[in-house]
C-alpha positions in Angstrom: 0.0 0.0 0.0 1.3 3.5 -0.9 2.1 5.2 2.4 0.9 8.6 1.4 -1.9 9.5 -1.0 -2.6 13.0 -2.3 -5.9 14.3 -3.6 -7.6 17.5 -4.4 -5.6 18.7 -7.4 -7.2 20.2 -10.5 -7.4 23.0 -13.0 -8.4 26.5 -11.8 -8.2 30.1 -12.9 -5.8 32.5 -11.4 -7.1 33.9 -8.1 -9.1 30.8 -7.3 -8.5 28.3 -4.5 -7.9 24.6 -4.0 -7.4 22.4 -1.0 -5.0 19.4 -1.2 -5.2 16.4 1.1 -2.6 13.9 2.0 -3.7 10.7 3.8 -1.1 8.7 5.6 -1.5 5.0 6.3 -0.3 2.5 8.9 3.3 2.9 9.9 3.4 6.4 8.4 0.6 7.8 10.4 1.4 10.4 13.0 4.8 11.1 11.4 6.6 13.9 13.3 7.1 16.0 10.2 4.9 16.2 7.1 5.5 18.5 4.2 4.3 19.5 0.8 6.7 19.8 -2.2 6.0 20.6 -5.8 7.8 20.0 -9.0 7.5 21.1 -12.6 8.9 18.8 -15.3 12.5 19.8 -16.0 12.9 21.8 -12.8 14.0 20.9 -9.3 11.6 19.9 -6.7 10.9 22.7 -4.3 9.6 22.7 -0.8 6.2 24.5 -0.1 5.3 24.0 3.5 5.9 21.7 6.5 4.1 21.0 9.7 5.1 19.2 12.9 3.1 16.5 14.7 1.3 18.8 17.0 1.3 21.7 14.6 3.6 23.5 16.9 6.0 24.1 14.1 5.0 25.3 10.6 7.1 26.5 7.8 6.4 28.1 4.4 8.4 28.9 1.4 8.4 32.7 0.8 6.6 32.2 -2.5 3.5 30.9 -0.9 3.5 32.5 2.6 0.3 34.5 3.1 -1.6 32.5 0.4 -1.2 28.9 1.5 -2.1 27.3 4.8 -0.9 23.9 5.9 -2.7 21.9 8.6 -3.1 18.4 9.8 -5.7 16.3 11.5 -3.8 13.7 13.5 -7.0 11.8 14.3 -7.4 11.1 10.6 -3.7 11.1 9.8 -4.3 13.6 7.2 -2.5 16.8 6.2 -4.0 19.6 4.2 -2.8 22.4 2.0 -5.3 25.3 1.6 -4.2 27.3 -1.4 -5.7 30.7 -2.0 -5.1 33.3 -4.6 -3.5 30.8 -6.9 -1.1 32.0 -9.6 0.0 30.4 -12.8 3.5 30.0 -11.3 1.9 27.6 -8.7 1.3 25.1 -11.5 3.1 21.9 -10.6 2.7 18.4 -9.4 2.3 18.6 -5.6 3.7 15.8 -3.4 3.4 15.1 0.3 6.3 13.7 2.3 6.6 12.4 5.8 9.3 11.3 8.2 9.2 10.1 11.8 12.4 11.9 12.7 11.8 14.4 15.5 14.7 16.5 14.1 13.4 17.2 10.6 10.8 19.9 11.2 13.4 22.6 11.9 14.1 25.9 10.1 17.3 24.5 8.4 16.0 21.0 7.5 12.3 21.0 6.6 12.9 21.9 3.0 15.5 19.2 2.3 13.5 16.6 0.4 16.3 14.0 0.6 15.7 13.7 4.3 12.1 12.5 4.0 11.5 8.7 4.0 7.9 8.5 2.8 6.4 10.1 -0.4 3.2 10.1 -2.2 2.7 9.9 -5.9 1.5 13.5 -6.3 -1.5 15.4 -7.5 -1.5 17.9 -10.4 -2.4 21.5 -9.9 -2.8 23.7 -13.0 -3.5 27.4 -12.8 -4.3 29.3 -15.9 -4.3 33.1 -16.3 
């Protein structure tokens, strides 16, 4: 079974909103650090947001701060990404990632994709102008 499953992607107009969900299963549930990454074909994967287990730590990339909100429902082992005021440059495939390390959700590590153990298969977000 795939440990993380994303949903909620789609095609929208600039300025509209979408909410992505990431469901975690079994051994991945209640991971200490869960994050959203995105990638455009031919470009490097970039970190979008991260959230600690108790939501006590939250990080955002500067490009989405103020427009995106990350949250998690630990009872459902689900993480969300509320995306408002979407722009064409937000177009990408969005992936969720998780790791049980208690040292990953820090200001100097959360954005390092190589440190995450579990990944989903992604959901496509397309924003047209």
